[in-house]
C-alpha positions in Angstrom: 3.9 -11.4 18.0 0.7 -12.8 16.8 0.8 -16.5 15.5 -1.4 -15.5 12.5 0.6 -13.5 10.0 0.2 -10.7 7.6 1.5 -11.7 4.1 2.4 -9.0 1.7 3.4 -9.7 -2.0 4.8 -7.3 -4.7 7.7 -5.4 -6.1 10.7 -5.2 -3.7 13.2 -2.4 -4.3 15.9 -0.5 -2.5 14.9 3.2 -2.2 17.5 5.9 -2.6 15.8 8.9 -0.8 17.2 12.3 -1.8 16.0 15.4 0.1 16.2 18.4 -2.1 15.3 22.0 -1.8 13.4 21.8 -5.0 12.9 19.3 -7.8 15.5 19.9 -10.6 14.4 21.4 -14.0 15.6 20.4 -17.4 19.5 20.1 -17.5 19.8 21.6 -14.0 21.8 20.3 -11.2 20.5 20.5 -7.5 22.5 19.4 -4.5 20.6 17.0 -2.2 20.6 17.9 1.5 20.6 14.2 2.5 20.6 10.8 1.0 19.2 7.6 2.7 19.0 4.0 1.4 16.2 1.8 2.7 13.8 -0.9 1.7 10.9 0.1 -0.5 7.9 -0.9 -2.5 4.2 -1.1 -1.4 4.6 -4.7 0.0 7.5 -3.7 2.0 6.1 -0.6 3.5 2.8 -2.4 4.4 4.8 -5.2 6.1 7.1 -2.9 8.1 4.2 -0.9 9.4 2.3 -4.2 10.4 5.5 -5.5 12.3 5.7 -2.0 14.0 2.1 -2.5 15.2 2.8 -5.9 16.6 1.8 -8.3 13.8 3.8 -11.2 12.4 4.6 -9.7 9.0 5.9 -11.8 6.2 6.8 -10.3 2.7 7.0 -12.4 -0.5 8.9 -11.5 -3.5 12.1 -11.5 -5.6 15.6 -10.0 -5.2 18.8 -10.1 -7.1 21.6 -12.0 -5.5 23.7 -8.8 -5.2 24.9 -6.8 -2.1 21.9 -4.6 -2.4 19.5 -7.6 -2.2 21.4 -9.0 0.8 21.4 -5.6 2.6 17.7 -5.3 1.9 16.9 -8.7 3.4 19.0 -8.0 6.5 17.3 -4.6 7.1 13.9 -6.1 6.8 14.8 -8.8 9.3 16.2 -6.2 11.7 12.8 -4.4 11.5 10.8 -7.5 12.5 9.7 -8.6 9.0 10.1 -12.2 7.9 11.3 -12.1 4.2 10.5 -15.1 1.9 12.6 -14.0 -1.1 13.6 -15.9 -4.1 17.1 -14.7 -5.1 17.6 -14.6 -8.9 21.1 -15.3 -9.9 23.1 -12.8 -11.8 20.5 -10.1 -11.4 20.4 -6.7 -9.9 18.0 -5.9 -7.2 15.6 -3.2 -8.5 16.2 0.3 -7.0 14.2 3.6 -7.0 15.6 7.0 -6.9 13.2 9.2 -5.0 13.6 13.0 -4.7 11.5 14.9 -2.1 11.3 18.7 -2.1 10.6 21.2 0.5 6.9 20.7 0.4 7.1 16.9 1.1 6.0 16.0 -2.3 8.1 13.5 -4.4 9.3 12.4 -7.9 10.4 8.8 -8.5 12.7 7.2 -11.0 12.5 3.4 -11.1 15.3 1.0 -12.4 14.1 -1.9 -14.8 12.3 -4.6 -13.0 13.8 -8.2 -12.7 13.2 -9.8 -16.1 10.0 -11.8 -15.8 11.4 -14.6 -17.9 13.7 -15.4 -15.0 11.0 -15.7 -12.4 9.4 -18.9 -11.2 6.1 -19.9 -12.8 2.9 -18.3 -11.3 1.6 -21.6 -9.9 4.8 -21.9 -7.8 3.9 -18.7 -6.0 0.4 -20.0 -5.3 1.8 -23.0 -3.4 3.6 -20.8 -0.8 2.7 -22.0 2.6 -0.3 -19.9 3.5 -1.4 -22.0 6.4 -1.0 -19.4 9.2 -1.8 -16.4 7.0 -4.6 -14.2 8.3 -4.5 -11.5 5.6 -2.7 -10.8 2.4 -2.0 -7.4 0.8 -0.7 -6.9 -2.6 -0.8 -4.4 -5.5 -1.1 -4.5 -9.3 2.4 -6.1 -9.7 2.7 -8.9 -12.1 -0.7 -9.9 -13.3 -0.7 -13.8 -13.4 1.2 -14.0 -10.0 -1.1 -11.6 -8.3 -4.3 -13.2 -9.6 -3.1 -16.7 -8.7 -2.2 -15.7 -5.2 -5.5 -13.8 -4.6 -7.5 -16.7 -6.0 -5.7 -19.2 -3.6 -6.2 -17.0 -0.6 -9.8 -16.6 -1.4 -10.3 -20.3 -1.6 -8.6 -20.7 1.9 -10.8 -18.0 3.4 -7.9 -15.5 3.9 -9.0 -11.9 3.6 -7.4 -9.9 0.8 -6.5 -6.2 0.2 -5.3 -4.7 -3.0 -3.6 -1.3 -3.6 -4.5 0.3 -7.0 -2.6 3.2 -8.5 -3.2 5.0 -11.8 0.2 3.9 -13.3 -0.7 0.2 -12.5 -4.2 0.6 -14.1 -2.5 1.8 -17.3 -0.1 -1.2 -17.2 -2.7 -3.8 -16.4 -5.6 -2.4 -18.5 -9.3 -2.1 -17.4 -10.0 -5.7 -17.8 -7.0 -7.0 -15.9 -7.9 -4.6 -13.0 -11.5 -6.0 -13.0 -10.2 -9.4 -12.7 -8.1 -8.5 -9.6 -10.9 -6.6 -8.0 -13.2 -9.7 -8.5 -11.0 -11.6 -6.0 -10.5 -8.7 -3.6 -12.1 -8.0 -0.2 -10.7 -4.5 0.4 -9.3 -2.1 -2.3 -7.3 1.0 -1.5 -7.5 3.4 -4.3 -6.8 7.2 -4.7 -9.0 9.6 -6.7 -6.9 9.7 -9.9 -7.2 5.9 -10.1 -11.0 6.1 -9.5 -11.2 8.6 -12.4 -9.4 6.1 -14.7 -11.7 3.2 -13.8 -14.8 5.3 -13.9 -14.3 8.2 -16.3 -17.9 9.1 -16.5 -19.0 12.4 -15.0 -20.6 10.9 -11.9 -20.3 11.9 -8.2 -17.5 10.1 -6.3 -20.0 8.1 -4.4 -21.4 6.6 -7.6 -18.0 5.7 -8.8 -17.1 4.0 -5.6 -20.4 2.0 -6.0 -19.4 0.9 -9.4 -16.1 -0.3 -8.1 -17.7 -2.2 -5.2 -20.0 -3.9 -7.8 -16.8 -5.5 -9.3 -16.1 -7.4 -6.2 -14.7 -5.7 -3.1 -16.8 -5.5 0.1 -14.9 -2.4 1.1 -13.6 0.5 -1.1 -11.3 2.9 0.6 -10.6 6.1 -1.5 -7.7 8.2 -0.3 -7.9 12.0 -1.1 -4.7 13.5 0.1 -5.3 16.5 2.3 -9.0 16.2 1.8 -9.0 13.0 3.9 -10.7 9.7 2.7 -14.0 8.1 2.0 -14.8 4.5 2.8 -17.7 2.6 1.2 -18.6 -0.4 3.5 -21.6 -2.1 4.9 -24.2 0.0 3.1 -22.5 3.3 4.3 -20.4 6.0 2.9 -17.9 7.1 5.6 -16.1 10.4 5.1 -13.0 11.2 7.3 -11.1 14.4 7.2 -7.4 14.5 7.2 -5.4 15.7 10.2 -3.7 19.0 9.5 0.1 18.5 9.8 3.2 19.9 8.2 4.3 17.2 5.6 8.0 16.6 5.7 7.9 13.5 3.4 4.9 11.8 1.9 6.8 8.7 0.7 4.8 5.5 1.7 2.0 7.4 3.4 -0.6 5.4 1.4 0.9 2.1 2.3 1.1 3.0 6.0 -2.5 4.2 5.9 -3.5 0.8 4.3 -1.6 -1.2 6.9 -3.0 0.6 9.8 -6.6 0.3 8.3 -6.2 -3.4 8.0 -4.6 -3.7 11.4 -7.7 -2.1 13.1 -10.1 -4.3 11.2 -8.3 -7.5 12.1 -8.4 -6.4 15.7 -12.2 -6.1 15.7 -12.7 -2.4 14.7 -15.4 -1.4 12.1 -14.6 0.6 9.0 -15.2 3.9 10.8 -12.7 2.9 13.5 -10.3 1.8 10.8 -10.4 5.1 8.8 -9.8 7.1 11.9 -6.9 4.8 13.1 -5.4 4.9 9.6 -5.7 8.7 9.3 -3.9 9.1 12.5 -1.1 6.7 11.4 -0.6 8.4 8.1 -0.4 11.8 9.9 2.3 10.6 12.3 4.2 9.2 9.2 4.1 12.3 7.0 5.0 14.8 9.8 7.8 12.7 11.3 9.4 11.3 8.1 12.4 13.3 7.3 15.3 11.8 5.4 13.7 8.3 5.7 10.2 6.8 6.0 8.8 6.9 9.6 6.6 4.0 10.6 4.4 4.9 13.5 3.9 2.8 16.7 0.6 1.9 18.2 1.2 4.4 21.1 1.9 7.3 18.7 -1.2 6.6 16.8 -3.3 6.4 19.9 -1.8 9.7 21.2 -2.8 11.4 18.1 -6.3 10.0 18.2 -6.7 11.2 21.7 -5.6 14.7 20.7 -7.5 15.0 17.4 -11.2 14.1 17.6 -12.0 13.5 13.9 -15.5 14.3 12.9 -16.5 11.5 10.5 -19.8 11.6 8.6 -21.8 8.5 7.6 -24.4 8.3 4.9 -26.6 5.3 4.0 -26.3 4.2 0.4 -28.1 1.7 -1.7 -25.7 -1.3 -1.9 -28.1 -3.0 -4.2 -26.9 -0.7 -7.0 -25.5 -2.8 -9.7 -22.9 -2.1 -12.4 -24.6 -1.5 -15.7 
């Protein structure tokens, strides 16, 4: 294990994963083929992937003091993740009911989050010991906590990545997202989220430039089966996906992000990282059945050896400024 750690922060839940032949309609009952309970949430999936790839991974967040919370912590420890959880008394650990159909696509039902009034103050999160942290990854979780932690990491020279999803943009609002992007080094965002932040009828490249102008040095846009596009270092890097049969798409984006960061932290460039991350997510979605599959370094390298991805790179004007 590395001495320098990857720290993740965010919503910690217990996932109940139901594999169903099809998603039920209104007032319809469908029997699940399997049911699996496992740790979930963007911070958890990123941390488990990092640990699987050999990093010292630490996840920061809150749980209830119930049996689900204790089970979740024990499972993470068994997977090589170091949890730093604050257990909230007389509170249920959040859960997510996830239904995945025969195509590998999903629907998610979330239980109510832990009451924010019962959480510690944002400044208490910022004083978490960051001494040996090399990188932090988070998502648009609770605004004052995320912003304080990102700012503190920036002050200490710790690189920062942020996951941005459409539902989180709607919850935070455009100005809140802008504040988070201003203290972020790498942003992972999908096309629907890009469209929410930049609704104007521009080309995708122009929209990514607008997002980069808000702060991130690197913008990584995932496009599902159409691959991904990375804006970094004055270049637009397009990478196709690897054609696989998707059995379960849960956590694919989090695994992609963790693998991307892993490659960067080990000296790879953006083009290396996007190929590495694409291979990682292809392993995950094709081998995840009734639970999330986290790829190993050997499995990712095997896919990369078999699948030579034809990435394209285009020079762009990084002096472009947000108007």
